[in-house]
C-alpha positions in Angstrom: 22.5 65.2 218.6 20.7 64.6 215.4 22.7 65.6 212.3 21.8 67.2 209.1 24.0 67.6 206.1 23.8 70.6 203.7 25.8 70.5 200.6 26.4 73.6 198.7 27.3 73.8 195.1 27.8 77.0 192.8 28.8 80.3 193.8 29.4 82.3 197.1 25.7 83.4 197.1 24.6 79.9 197.5 27.0 79.6 200.5 25.2 82.4 202.4 21.9 80.8 201.7 22.9 77.5 203.1 24.4 79.3 206.1 21.2 81.0 206.9 19.4 77.6 206.7 22.1 75.8 208.8 21.3 78.4 211.5 17.6 77.6 211.7 18.3 73.7 211.8 20.8 74.5 214.7 18.2 76.3 216.4 15.9 73.5 216.0 18.2 71.0 218.0 20.3 69.6 214.8 24.1 69.3 214.5 24.6 70.8 210.9 27.8 69.4 208.8 28.7 70.6 205.6 30.3 67.6 203.7 29.5 65.7 200.4 31.0 62.8 201.6 29.4 62.4 205.1 26.4 59.8 205.2 26.0 60.0 209.0 23.4 62.3 208.7 20.1 60.7 207.9 18.7 64.1 206.2 20.6 65.7 203.3 20.0 68.9 201.8 21.5 69.9 198.4 21.6 73.5 197.4 22.1 73.5 193.7 23.5 75.6 190.9 21.9 76.0 187.6 23.9 78.9 186.0 25.7 77.0 183.1 25.7 73.3 181.9 28.8 72.3 183.7 27.2 73.4 186.9 23.9 71.8 186.1 25.7 68.5 185.7 27.6 68.8 188.7 24.4 69.5 190.8 22.7 66.3 188.9 25.5 64.0 189.7 25.6 65.1 193.4 21.9 64.5 193.6 22.3 61.1 192.1 25.2 60.2 194.5 22.7 60.8 197.6 20.0 58.9 195.7 22.1 56.1 195.7 22.8 56.4 199.2 19.2 56.5 200.0 18.6 53.3 198.0 21.1 51.8 200.1 19.3 53.0 203.3 22.2 55.1 204.3 20.2 58.2 204.4 16.5 58.8 205.1 15.5 61.9 203.4 17.0 64.0 200.5 15.8 67.5 199.9 17.1 69.9 196.8 16.8 73.5 196.6 18.7 76.5 195.0 19.1 77.3 191.3 18.7 74.2 189.5 15.3 73.5 191.4 14.0 77.0 190.9 14.3 76.5 186.9 13.6 72.7 186.7 11.7 71.5 189.7 8.9 69.9 187.4 11.2 68.2 185.4 13.3 67.0 188.1 10.5 65.7 190.1 9.5 63.6 187.2 13.1 62.2 186.4 14.3 61.9 190.1 11.3 60.7 192.4 13.5 59.6 195.1 14.3 63.1 196.1 11.4 63.8 198.9 11.0 67.5 197.8 12.3 70.2 195.6 12.4 73.9 196.7 13.2 77.1 194.9 15.9 79.6 196.0 13.6 81.5 198.3 11.8 78.8 200.1 14.0 78.3 203.2 10.5 78.3 205.6 9.1 75.7 203.4 12.1 73.4 203.6 12.1 73.8 207.5 8.4 72.8 207.4 9.1 69.9 205.2 11.5 68.4 207.8 8.9 69.1 210.6 10.7 72.2 212.1 9.7 75.8 212.9 11.3 78.8 211.1 12.5 81.3 213.6 12.3 84.9 212.6 14.4 86.1 215.5 17.4 84.3 213.7 17.2 86.5 210.5 20.7 87.5 209.7 22.4 84.7 212.0 24.4 81.9 210.2 26.4 78.9 211.0 29.6 79.8 209.1 30.6 76.9 206.6 33.9 78.9 205.8 36.9 79.1 208.1 35.7 81.4 210.7 37.9 84.4 210.1 36.2 85.2 206.8 32.7 85.2 205.7 30.6 86.2 202.4 28.2 89.1 203.2 25.2 89.1 200.6 24.1 92.6 200.3 21.3 92.0 197.7 19.4 89.4 195.6 18.5 89.2 191.9 19.5 91.4 189.0 18.1 94.3 186.8 20.7 94.1 184.2 19.7 91.9 181.1 23.0 90.4 179.9 22.1 88.2 176.9 23.4 84.9 178.1 22.7 85.2 181.8 19.8 83.1 183.4 20.2 84.8 187.0 17.3 87.2 186.7 15.2 84.3 185.6 16.1 82.3 188.5 16.5 84.9 191.3 14.2 87.7 190.0 14.8 91.5 190.2 17.3 93.3 192.3 16.4 93.6 195.7 18.8 95.5 198.1 19.0 94.4 201.8 18.6 97.4 204.1 21.9 98.9 205.4 20.6 98.4 209.0 20.1 94.6 208.4 23.5 94.3 206.7 25.2 95.9 209.5 23.4 93.7 212.1 24.5 90.6 210.2 27.9 92.0 210.0 28.2 92.6 213.7 27.0 89.2 214.2 29.7 87.8 212.2 32.5 89.9 213.9 31.2 88.6 217.3 31.7 85.2 216.1 35.3 85.6 214.9 34.9 87.0 211.2 37.8 89.4 210.5 37.3 89.6 206.7 34.0 90.3 204.9 33.8 89.5 201.3 30.9 91.6 199.8 28.8 89.9 197.3 25.5 90.5 195.1 24.8 89.8 191.4 26.0 93.3 191.1 27.4 95.2 194.1 27.6 98.4 192.7 23.8 98.6 192.1 23.3 98.3 195.5 20.6 100.6 196.9 19.2 102.1 193.7 16.0 100.1 194.3 15.3 101.0 197.9 17.1 104.2 198.4 17.0 105.5 194.7 20.6 106.0 194.7 23.9 103.9 194.8 24.8 103.5 198.4 27.6 101.0 198.2 30.3 103.7 199.3 28.1 104.4 202.4 27.7 100.8 203.3 31.3 100.1 202.9 32.2 102.9 205.1 29.7 101.7 208.0 30.8 98.5 207.6 34.5 99.4 208.3 33.6 100.8 211.7 32.5 97.7 213.2 35.0 96.4 215.8 36.7 93.4 214.8 36.5 93.8 211.1 40.0 94.3 209.5 39.5 93.6 205.9 36.5 94.3 203.4 36.6 92.8 200.0 34.5 93.8 196.9 33.3 91.2 194.6 31.0 91.1 191.6 31.0 94.9 190.5 29.3 96.0 187.3 31.4 98.1 184.8 28.7 100.5 183.7 27.8 103.5 186.0 30.6 102.5 188.5 30.3 104.9 191.4 33.0 107.2 191.8 32.6 107.6 195.6 33.3 103.7 195.8 36.7 104.3 194.1 37.5 107.0 196.6 36.4 104.8 199.7 38.9 102.1 198.5 41.5 104.4 197.9 41.2 106.2 201.4 39.8 103.6 203.8 42.5 101.3 205.0 40.0 98.6 205.9 38.8 98.2 202.3 41.2 95.8 200.4 42.9 97.1 197.5 41.0 94.6 195.4 37.9 94.5 192.9 36.2 92.0 190.9 34.6 93.5 187.8 33.5 90.7 185.2 34.1 92.6 181.9 33.3 89.4 179.9 34.4 90.8 176.7 36.3 93.7 174.8 35.1 93.5 171.4 32.2 96.0 170.6 30.2 93.8 168.4 30.3 90.8 171.1 29.6 93.3 173.8 26.5 94.6 172.1 25.1 91.0 171.4 25.9 90.4 175.3 23.9 93.6 176.3 27.1 94.8 178.0 27.7 98.3 176.9 30.9 99.4 175.0 34.8 98.9 175.3 35.2 102.5 175.8 33.6 102.5 179.2 35.6 99.6 180.1 38.9 101.2 179.1 38.0 104.4 180.9 37.0 102.6 184.2 40.3 100.6 184.3 42.3 103.7 183.9 40.3 105.5 186.5 40.9 102.6 188.9 44.5 102.3 188.3 44.9 106.0 188.3 43.4 106.7 191.7 44.4 103.4 193.3 47.7 102.8 192.0 48.2 99.4 194.0 45.0 97.9 193.2 44.5 94.3 192.2 41.9 93.9 189.6 40.2 90.7 189.0 37.9 90.0 185.9 35.8 87.2 184.2 35.8 86.7 180.6 33.4 84.6 178.5 34.6 83.0 175.2 32.4 81.4 172.3 29.5 83.6 172.6 27.5 83.7 169.3 29.1 86.5 167.1 32.9 86.0 168.4 34.6 85.4 165.1 38.4 85.2 165.1 39.1 88.8 164.9 36.9 89.5 168.1 38.9 86.7 169.8 42.2 88.1 168.8 41.0 91.5 170.4 40.2 89.7 173.4 43.6 88.1 173.6 45.2 91.5 173.0 43.0 93.0 175.6 44.2 90.4 178.3 47.9 91.1 177.2 47.7 94.9 177.4 45.6 95.3 180.5 47.6 92.7 182.5 45.0 91.9 185.0 46.3 90.9 188.4 43.7 88.1 188.5 41.4 86.5 185.8 39.1 83.7 184.9 37.5 82.7 181.8 34.7 80.5 181.0 33.2 79.0 177.6 29.7 80.2 176.7 26.9 77.8 177.5 23.4 78.4 175.8 21.0 78.7 178.7 17.2 78.2 178.4 14.9 81.4 178.3 17.9 83.7 177.8 18.0 86.5 175.2 21.0 84.6 173.6 19.2 81.4 173.3 16.1 83.0 171.8 18.0 85.1 169.5 21.3 83.7 168.3 22.6 80.4 167.1 25.0 78.5 169.4 27.1 77.9 166.4 30.7 78.1 167.7 31.9 74.4 168.4 32.6 73.4 171.9 36.4 72.5 171.1 36.7 76.0 169.5 35.3 77.7 172.7 37.5 75.5 175.1 40.5 76.1 173.0 39.8 79.9 173.2 39.6 79.3 177.1 43.0 77.6 177.2 44.6 80.2 175.0 43.6 83.2 177.3 44.7 81.3 180.3 47.9 80.5 178.8 48.6 84.3 178.4 47.2 84.9 181.9 49.5 82.2 183.4 52.5 83.9 182.1 51.3 87.5 183.1 50.7 86.1 186.6 54.0 84.7 187.0 55.7 88.1 185.8 53.6 89.8 188.5 54.4 87.3 191.1 58.1 87.3 190.3 58.1 91.2 191.0 56.9 90.7 194.4 60.0 88.7 195.5 62.0 90.6 198.2 58.6 92.6 199.2 57.0 92.7 202.5 53.1 92.0 202.7 50.5 91.8 205.5 48.9 88.2 205.3 46.1 86.5 207.0 46.5 82.7 207.8 43.8 80.6 206.2 45.0 77.2 207.2 48.0 75.0 208.1 48.5 72.0 205.9 51.3 69.3 206.1 54.3 71.5 206.2 53.1 74.8 205.2 51.1 77.9 206.4 48.6 78.9 203.9 48.1 82.6 203.9 46.8 85.4 201.7 47.6 89.0 201.0 44.9 91.9 200.7 45.2 91.4 197.0 43.7 87.8 197.1 40.5 86.4 197.8 40.1 82.9 199.2 39.7 79.9 197.2 40.3 81.7 193.7 43.5 83.7 194.1 47.1 83.5 194.8 48.2 81.9 198.1 51.4 82.6 200.2 53.0 79.5 201.2 55.3 79.5 204.5 57.4 76.6 205.4 56.5 75.6 209.0 60.1 74.6 209.6 61.5 78.2 209.1 59.4 79.3 212.3 60.4 78.6 215.9 57.5 76.3 217.3 56.4 79.0 219.9 55.9 81.6 217.2 53.7 79.3 214.6 50.7 81.9 213.8 47.1 80.5 214.4 44.4 80.3 211.6 43.1 83.8 211.2 45.9 85.7 212.5 47.5 88.5 210.7 51.4 88.3 210.2 54.0 90.2 208.1 55.8 88.2 205.3 58.6 88.8 203.2 58.3 86.9 199.8 61.3 84.8 198.6 60.2 83.2 195.5 57.1 82.8 193.2 55.3 80.8 190.8 52.4 81.2 188.5 49.7 81.5 191.1 51.7 80.8 194.5 54.0 82.9 196.4 56.6 81.6 198.9 57.5 83.6 202.0 59.1 84.0 205.2 57.4 85.4 208.4 59.3 88.7 209.7 59.8 87.2 213.1 60.4 90.5 215.0 56.8 91.3 214.3 55.4 88.1 216.2 
């Protein structure tokens, strides 16, 4: 069977786009692989990220890697699509003529046509999963209506477009029938879901409907926006046993002056939301993302941000340095005058605080029991996760295989109960409770 290699860079939304495309190629008789190191496929398609400078650089480096492979005759055709191609197609065509064609984020049909294949409408919602089979990302909307000063996503992906509930349910049922047990709900802003097509926020209803699908055991919510957070979503997380006690809300900053420049509301609503979530869902794990070095972030503002991290003790946290992006409000209206070394030092300071907090919180888990899902088996360890952890970015639970009888070693995708024995900054160590197997 002919092979096609689809390489995905950037966020989980890109993963879903690549998986939609892969189903089309599979239906046209191709074996799809997802491997940046494989040159046995003669057609390579790279799904790029163009969100920040580092992501652009990674995308360009990957393109050049396969340009070189094409020069050596290892591959025959090279196509590029996604966010970087959406924003900079003309420049890329001029600079990298070895690429056969560049396509934007919504041009899947054109990619098929360029390779001499037909787009099959009957496959809408079907995907070839590139993640481990037991979990999958479920994209419920495209684009964004917020106007955050630093963000190029609306320029790349356009206005917010919710997917109709019926289509999402059909896709989730397809995933469940193919072995998915955990759905990771994604969009640029999941809490905005429904406002454009239903004229009201419908995320809680969607979560409830998804929880009724046979085979789905965990549903995890990512990329929620802090303003106008729906109360019924909090209730759904608190009361529905299939909704993980986990939510990802990028707060970005806490200083009011910086938030104003970011066009991100006020710190009062951030504090109010955190209090409401932790009061109504006492065992919730909050993940957030912060941005350092945005124009206007002086030492006092950064000190306030550090105090915020110390005081709120987020269970999960990531932080990135500000990157000025063409066409954004910040690029047009502010001077990017904070040196890169200062931005990166601030990232390091925040993460040093978070490392310490994470270790303290993990150590308190010792002796407690958790239900976990097995993600992989690597060397001498079973790698698993609790409901408080998302794949790839959060804590893992490591279980020594030597501690388990051979006839009771769980399979990837299986749920087991574990007792935590020890912990590090971002890893937990545990033993399977054998009576439960």
